[in-house]
N, C-alpha and C positions, 0 to 999 in steps of 0.2 A: 490608718495611712497618713494622718497628718503628722505624726511623728517621723515617719519617714521622710516626709517633705521638709520637717523641720531640721532634721539631721542633715539632708542634702544641702540646705541652704547654709547651714552652719560650716559644715564641711568644705564647701565652695568659698565661702568667705574667708575662712583660715587658711587655705590652700591658696587663694589669692594674694593674701597679707604675706604667706610665707614666700611666695614667688617675688613680689615686690622687694622685700628684703634681700632675696638672692640677686636681684638683679643690682641692687646698691652695693652689697658687699657678698660676693660669692662665698658659699660655704658647702662642705660636703654634704651631699644628700640633698640639695636643692633641687633634682629632677624628680623627687618623690612629690612635691608640689603640683607638678603636672598629672600624676596620678590620682592625687587628691582631688584636683578639679574636676578629672572625669568621673571617678566614683560619686563626687558631690552632685554634679548633673545628672546623672543616671538614678541616683537616689532620689533627687527631685522629681524626675521625669516619672518613676515608679510611684510615688506618693501622690503625683498630681491626679486629681478624680476626673477631670474634663467636664464638671458640671452635670455628669449623667446620675439620674435618680437610681436608688439602690432599693 
């Protein structure tokens, strides 16, 4: 699950950078960055173990 969490964090960070670039200089497909943030946060939430013992 740590890999899922790491992928979620990475995807969210990459999408936020893409969004910031899109605000500064609009480009085609910049709305995809919002989807990237949503998917990244979801992957992070799935990968979060919550501190429970397994």
